[in-house]
C-alpha positions in Angstrom: 56.6 6.2 95.9 59.6 6.0 98.6 59.4 7.5 102.3 61.8 10.2 101.0 59.7 11.1 98.2 56.8 11.2 100.2 58.1 13.4 102.8 59.8 15.5 100.0 56.4 16.3 98.6 54.6 16.9 101.7 57.5 19.3 102.9 57.1 21.2 99.6 53.6 21.2 100.1 54.0 22.7 103.7 55.9 25.6 102.0 53.5 26.3 98.9 50.7 28.0 100.2 49.0 24.7 99.5 49.5 24.0 96.2 47.2 21.0 95.3 49.6 19.7 92.4 51.9 19.1 95.6 49.5 17.2 97.6 50.2 13.9 98.4 47.5 11.2 98.3 46.5 9.5 101.5 48.7 6.2 102.4 47.2 3.6 105.0 50.5 3.1 106.8 52.1 4.6 109.7 54.0 7.1 107.7 51.4 8.0 105.3 49.1 9.1 108.2 52.1 11.3 109.8 51.8 12.9 105.8 48.3 13.0 105.9 48.3 15.0 109.0 51.1 17.4 108.4 48.7 18.4 105.5 45.6 18.6 107.3 48.0 21.2 109.9 48.9 23.0 107.1 45.3 23.5 105.9 43.8 24.0 109.0 41.8 20.9 108.9 42.5 20.5 112.8 40.2 17.0 113.0 41.6 15.2 110.2 44.9 16.2 111.5 44.1 14.7 114.9 42.8 11.2 113.4 45.5 10.9 111.5 48.0 11.8 113.9 46.5 9.3 116.2 47.0 6.4 113.4 50.1 7.3 112.9 51.2 7.1 116.7 49.2 3.7 117.1 51.2 2.2 114.2 54.4 3.7 114.1 57.0 0.5 114.6 60.4 1.9 113.8 62.1 5.7 115.0 61.7 7.3 111.8 57.9 6.9 111.6 57.6 7.4 115.0 59.5 10.6 115.3 57.2 12.2 112.3 54.1 10.7 114.1 55.5 12.4 117.2 56.1 15.6 115.6 52.6 15.8 114.1 50.7 14.9 117.2 52.4 17.6 119.0 51.7 20.4 116.1 48.4 18.8 116.2 48.0 19.4 120.0 49.5 23.1 119.3 46.0 23.9 117.8 43.4 21.7 120.5 41.9 23.8 123.2 41.5 20.9 125.2 43.4 21.1 128.8 44.3 17.7 128.9 45.2 15.9 125.8 43.3 13.4 124.1 44.4 9.8 125.4 44.9 9.0 121.8 47.4 11.9 120.9 49.6 10.3 124.0 53.0 8.2 123.2 52.7 4.8 122.4 55.7 3.6 124.1 55.6 5.8 127.5 51.8 6.7 127.5 52.7 10.2 128.3 53.3 13.5 126.5 54.8 12.8 122.8 57.2 16.1 122.8 58.7 14.4 126.4 59.1 11.0 124.8 60.9 12.6 122.0 63.3 14.5 123.8 64.3 11.4 126.3 65.1 9.3 123.2 67.7 11.6 121.4 68.9 10.2 117.9 71.1 11.9 115.6 69.3 11.2 112.4 71.5 11.0 109.2 68.6 10.6 106.5 66.7 13.9 105.2 63.7 12.4 106.7 65.0 12.0 110.0 66.2 15.7 110.2 63.1 17.2 109.0 61.2 15.4 111.6 63.8 16.6 114.3 63.2 20.1 113.4 59.5 19.3 112.9 59.7 18.1 116.5 61.4 21.4 117.7 58.7 23.6 115.8 56.2 21.3 117.6 57.4 22.3 121.1 57.8 25.6 120.4 53.9 25.8 118.9 53.2 24.6 122.1 55.3 27.3 124.3 57.7 24.8 125.7 60.4 27.2 124.6 63.2 25.0 126.7 62.1 21.8 125.5 62.5 23.2 121.8 65.9 24.2 122.5 66.7 21.2 124.1 65.7 19.5 120.8 68.3 21.5 118.8 70.7 21.2 121.2 73.9 20.3 118.9 71.8 20.6 116.0 72.0 23.0 113.1 70.1 23.1 110.0 71.9 21.2 107.0 73.3 22.8 104.1 70.9 20.5 101.8 67.9 18.5 102.3 66.6 15.7 99.9 69.7 16.5 97.6 68.4 20.0 97.0 70.3 23.3 98.5 67.4 25.1 97.8 64.6 23.1 99.2 62.1 25.4 101.0 62.1 23.4 104.1 65.4 24.5 104.7 64.6 28.1 105.3 61.8 26.6 107.5 64.4 25.0 109.6 66.8 27.7 109.8 63.7 30.3 111.1 62.7 27.7 114.0 66.2 27.9 115.5 66.1 31.7 115.2 62.6 31.6 116.9 63.8 29.5 119.6 66.6 31.6 120.4 64.1 34.8 119.9 61.5 33.6 122.2 64.4 32.8 124.9 65.3 36.2 124.9 68.5 35.5 122.5 68.1 38.7 120.3 72.0 39.2 119.8 71.9 35.3 118.6 68.7 36.0 116.7 70.1 38.8 114.9 73.3 36.9 113.8 71.3 34.4 112.2 68.6 36.0 110.4 69.9 37.5 107.0 71.4 34.0 106.1 67.8 33.0 106.6 66.3 35.4 104.3 68.6 35.1 101.7 67.8 31.5 101.5 64.1 32.0 101.1 62.9 30.6 97.7 59.3 30.4 98.2 56.5 32.9 98.5 55.6 31.1 101.7 59.2 30.8 102.5 59.6 34.4 101.9 56.7 35.3 104.3 57.4 33.3 107.3 61.4 34.9 106.7 60.4 38.7 106.8 58.1 37.8 109.6 60.7 36.1 111.7 62.8 39.1 110.9 60.0 41.4 112.3 59.9 39.6 115.2 63.9 40.0 115.7 64.2 43.4 114.4 61.3 44.9 116.3 62.8 43.5 119.8 66.3 44.5 119.2 64.7 48.0 118.2 65.5 48.2 114.7 62.6 50.7 114.1 63.7 51.5 110.4 64.0 47.5 109.2 60.7 46.7 111.0 58.4 49.1 109.4 59.9 48.6 106.3 58.6 45.0 106.4 55.3 46.1 107.8 54.5 48.4 105.3 55.7 46.3 102.6 53.0 43.6 103.6 50.5 45.9 103.8 50.7 47.4 100.6 51.1 43.9 98.9 48.4 41.5 98.0 49.6 38.6 100.5 47.0 37.1 102.7 47.3 34.6 105.1 45.7 31.3 103.8 47.3 28.4 105.5 49.7 27.6 108.4 52.9 28.9 107.3 51.6 32.6 105.6 49.2 33.0 109.1 52.4 32.4 110.9 54.2 35.4 108.8 51.6 37.3 109.6 51.6 36.8 113.4 55.3 37.2 113.7 55.1 40.5 111.8 52.3 41.5 114.4 54.6 40.5 117.4 57.5 42.7 115.7 55.1 45.7 115.7 53.5 44.9 119.1 57.2 45.2 120.3 58.1 48.9 118.6 54.7 49.6 120.3 52.4 50.1 116.9 49.5 48.4 118.7 47.4 49.7 115.9 49.2 47.6 113.4 49.9 44.4 115.4 46.3 44.3 116.3 45.3 44.7 112.1 47.8 42.1 111.5 46.5 39.7 114.4 42.7 40.1 113.3 43.7 39.7 109.4 45.7 36.3 110.8 43.0 34.9 112.8 40.3 35.4 110.6 37.6 36.5 113.3 37.3 38.4 116.5 38.1 35.1 118.4 41.2 34.5 116.3 40.0 30.7 115.8 42.3 30.0 113.1 45.3 30.3 115.1 47.4 28.0 117.1 46.5 28.3 121.1 49.7 30.4 122.0 49.5 32.6 118.7 45.5 33.0 119.9 45.9 33.9 123.3 48.9 36.4 122.5 46.8 37.9 119.8 44.0 38.6 122.3 46.7 40.3 124.9 47.7 42.6 121.6 44.3 43.5 121.3 43.4 43.9 124.9 46.6 46.2 125.6 45.7 48.2 122.4 42.3 49.0 124.0 44.0 49.6 127.4 46.0 52.1 125.8 42.9 53.9 124.4 41.6 53.8 128.0 38.9 51.4 126.6 37.9 49.3 129.6 35.1 47.7 128.0 36.8 46.6 125.3 39.8 45.4 126.9 37.5 43.5 129.2 35.6 41.7 125.9 39.0 40.5 124.5 39.8 39.0 128.0 36.4 37.3 127.5 37.6 35.7 124.5 40.7 34.4 126.3 38.9 33.2 129.3 37.8 29.8 128.3 41.7 29.1 127.6 42.9 30.1 131.2 43.6 27.1 132.2 45.0 25.7 129.4 49.0 25.0 130.0 49.9 27.1 126.7 47.6 29.6 127.4 47.6 30.2 131.6 50.6 32.5 131.6 49.3 34.8 128.8 45.5 35.1 130.0 47.0 35.8 133.6 48.7 38.7 132.2 45.5 39.9 130.3 43.7 39.7 133.6 46.6 41.6 135.2 46.2 44.3 132.6 42.3 44.8 132.7 42.9 45.0 136.5 45.0 47.9 136.1 43.0 49.5 134.0 39.8 49.2 136.5 42.7 50.5 138.9 42.4 47.4 140.9 46.7 47.4 141.4 47.0 44.5 144.0 44.8 42.3 141.9 46.7 43.1 138.9 49.8 42.0 141.0 48.4 38.7 141.6 48.2 37.7 138.1 51.1 39.3 137.1 53.4 37.2 139.8 51.3 34.5 138.5 52.0 34.9 135.1 55.5 35.2 135.5 56.0 31.8 137.4 54.2 30.2 134.6 56.3 31.9 132.3 59.4 30.9 133.9 58.7 27.6 134.3 58.6 27.0 130.2 61.9 29.3 129.6 59.1 31.9 127.9 61.6 34.7 128.5 59.8 37.3 126.4 56.4 36.6 128.5 58.3 36.7 131.4 59.7 40.3 130.7 56.0 41.2 129.7 54.8 39.8 133.1 57.5 41.3 134.9 56.8 44.8 133.5 53.4 44.2 134.4 54.2 43.5 137.7 56.0 46.4 138.3 53.4 48.7 137.4 51.0 46.9 139.6 53.4 47.4 142.6 53.8 51.2 141.5 49.9 51.3 142.0 50.0 50.0 145.3 53.0 52.3 146.1 55.7 50.0 146.3 57.9 52.5 144.1 61.2 51.2 145.2 60.8 47.3 144.5 59.1 48.0 141.3 62.1 50.2 140.2 64.7 47.9 141.2 62.6 44.9 139.6 62.4 47.1 136.1 66.3 48.0 136.3 66.6 44.3 136.5 64.5 43.6 134.1 66.2 46.3 131.6 69.8 44.5 133.0 69.2 41.3 131.4 67.5 42.7 128.0 70.4 44.5 127.5 72.7 41.5 128.0 70.8 39.8 125.2 70.0 42.7 123.0 66.0 43.2 123.6 66.1 46.4 123.2 62.2 46.5 123.3 62.4 45.5 126.9 64.8 47.9 128.0 62.7 50.7 126.1 59.5 49.1 127.9 61.0 49.3 131.3 62.5 53.0 130.8 58.7 53.9 130.1 57.7 52.7 133.1 60.4 54.7 135.7 59.8 57.7 133.8 56.2 57.6 134.7 57.2 57.6 138.3 60.4 60.0 138.0 62.8 57.9 137.7 65.6 56.6 135.0 67.4 53.2 134.2 71.0 53.4 135.4 73.5 54.1 132.6 75.1 50.9 131.2 78.3 50.0 133.5 81.2 51.2 131.3 79.2 53.1 128.8 81.2 56.1 129.7 80.5 59.6 128.7 77.6 58.4 126.1 75.8 57.1 128.8 75.2 60.1 130.8 72.4 62.7 130.1 73.4 66.4 129.5 73.1 67.0 133.5 75.1 64.2 134.0 78.2 65.2 132.2 78.2 68.7 133.9 78.6 66.6 137.3 81.3 64.5 135.7 83.4 67.2 134.3 83.2 69.4 137.7 84.0 65.9 139.7 87.2 65.8 137.3 87.8 69.3 138.0 87.9 68.4 141.9 84.8 70.0 142.9 82.9 68.4 145.9 79.0 67.6 146.1 78.3 71.4 147.7 80.6 73.0 145.3 78.9 71.2 142.3 75.2 72.2 143.8 75.8 75.6 143.9 77.3 75.7 140.4 74.2 73.7 138.8 71.9 75.1 141.3 70.4 71.9 142.6 70.4 69.9 146.0 73.3 68.0 147.4 71.0 65.0 147.3 70.5 65.3 143.9 74.2 65.6 143.4 74.8 62.6 145.2 72.3 60.5 142.7 74.3 62.1 139.9 77.4 61.2 141.1 76.7 57.8 141.6 75.2 57.4 138.3 78.3 58.8 136.6 80.5 56.7 138.5 78.1 53.6 137.5 78.7 54.8 133.7 82.3 54.6 133.9 82.6 51.6 135.6 84.8 53.1 138.6 84.4 53.2 142.4 85.5 56.5 142.9 86.0 60.0 142.1 89.3 59.8 140.9 88.3 57.1 138.6 86.1 59.8 136.8 88.8 62.0 136.6 91.3 59.8 135.4 88.5 58.8 132.6 88.3 62.4 131.3 91.7 63.4 131.6 92.9 65.5 128.7 95.9 65.1 126.7 99.5 65.9 128.3 99.8 68.7 126.0 97.3 70.7 128.0 99.2 70.5 131.1 101.5 73.2 132.9 105.2 71.8 133.0 106.1 70.4 136.7 109.5 69.7 138.0 110.8 66.1 138.2 109.8 65.7 141.6 106.5 66.7 141.2 106.0 64.5 138.1 107.2 61.3 140.4 104.4 62.6 142.9 101.7 63.0 140.2 102.4 59.9 138.8 102.0 57.9 142.1 98.7 59.9 142.9 97.5 58.6 139.4 98.2 55.4 140.7 95.8 55.5 143.6 98.5 56.0 146.5 97.8 58.4 149.1 100.6 60.8 150.5 102.5 58.4 153.1 102.6 55.5 150.5 103.9 58.1 148.3 106.4 59.4 150.9 107.6 55.9 151.9 108.1 55.2 148.1 110.2 58.2 147.3 111.9 58.1 150.8 110.8 61.9 151.6 108.7 63.1 154.4 104.9 63.2 154.2 105.3 66.9 154.6 107.0 67.2 151.9 104.6 65.2 150.0 102.0 67.6 151.0 103.9 70.7 150.1 104.6 69.0 146.3 100.8 68.1 146.2 99.9 71.8 147.1 102.2 73.2 144.6 101.0 70.8 142.0 97.4 72.2 142.5 98.4 75.4 142.3 99.9 75.5 138.9 97.3 73.1 137.4 94.5 75.5 138.9 92.8 72.8 140.3 91.4 71.8 144.0 91.5 68.1 144.8 93.8 65.3 144.0 90.9 64.1 141.9 91.5 67.5 139.6 95.3 66.4 139.2 94.2 62.8 138.2 91.5 64.7 135.6 94.8 66.6 134.2 97.5 63.9 134.6 95.7 61.1 132.7 98.8 60.6 130.1 101.8 58.7 130.5 103.8 59.6 133.7 106.5 60.4 131.7 105.3 63.3 129.8 104.5 65.2 132.9 108.2 66.9 133.6 108.6 70.2 132.2 
């Protein structure tokens, strides 16, 4: 059997829920050890994977065998609780990390074996929570349209979903949404469809697509699917992440416990294990159960120095500290979690840590800085389409009586009902004191509303608001030709002196015309004139 045939069979086994008819017989060469290691990872037989990945690394002599050996070694390392990788899983050429070595030797493989190995390397980096490295390994690389001569090979779905999950975990939800439908459509086996459903739940949940995410959760819970191997467990975990993004802690907890095989979640990779324990601790915290939250932290504590887990464990510690009203300690751990997450490009986790840090800062009476941090989190998340993060930041702000600023240039739709009232009064030319009297609020409150209205319309002045809300020309009372000229120049933003210079008349004459326009149109300011005069200047004359 050729290498291509052996790899084809092993990758189909990976995507088959461990169909025994597809399992390859062990072979004593480097490529054969790598294939055996990949099958063992799928089956959860991690010690067998360690032994065979080590043999593959030792014996590999050509780039194709070496890349596959590095990939299976990286996938194996993602399961090991050891803080320091076993020496026999280090790279045979550099003596260092296998994934770093692969990244330093960029290749452009053309064979199906080489292309599959390239995506397995990126998957290994993602499994080790090295999101930036995973992204780098996929630079300029797209999943092919066929693999081993087939356009329906199940591993094609795996490759597409790897690229989508890399984008999602970098916080690039808009890009992930763009790609997900094609990946779902191409899933050709039950395992592929499970992984596709999980990835879709991850993406839709973080995009705020509640209906689509709940449909996936309900479909899973009403069916007979069980997490029996690497891929199906991964599908359960990803659906749990989608439920978590929606705030459905109960569903997320059930799915994690199903996938993990026990309260310690030992059947999962290190990153999924600690994220699962964070979900369980968060669910306990939501129920104000400090004892349960501390118990989940105790499960995670042995991994807190592990490079894959340290950011997540720090967040769990921050969560438990907040539950104990120790905001200072919570802030320390949340800041540490942010630092670790940022170092690996783990945008999702950085966002979670930033929200925890803001919550801790609120607890130590630093509301202003916390509000600014939350606004920045929401701003970045909006750009990336990460709606669940925007919602989470908004919830924290509501807890201290504040709101996120409206999206710049979101206009009328970005305003609250009260802010819309203020916008209309601004456009009519009312000053702050008049708005305050009309709405029975303080001038300080009006100033806050005015700043949000300006932000929503993307303008720097009240004239800009008036212009944005201008009604159709048909509602205007007719003006003389000279008045129409002056109004057109007011709309352009010119002051009285510049209007006088432009038209060759005196400033006092301009003032008289402006006053006449205000009387005719029933407004009290230049902003009111702009509000009514938003149409083409030529339509103003009567």
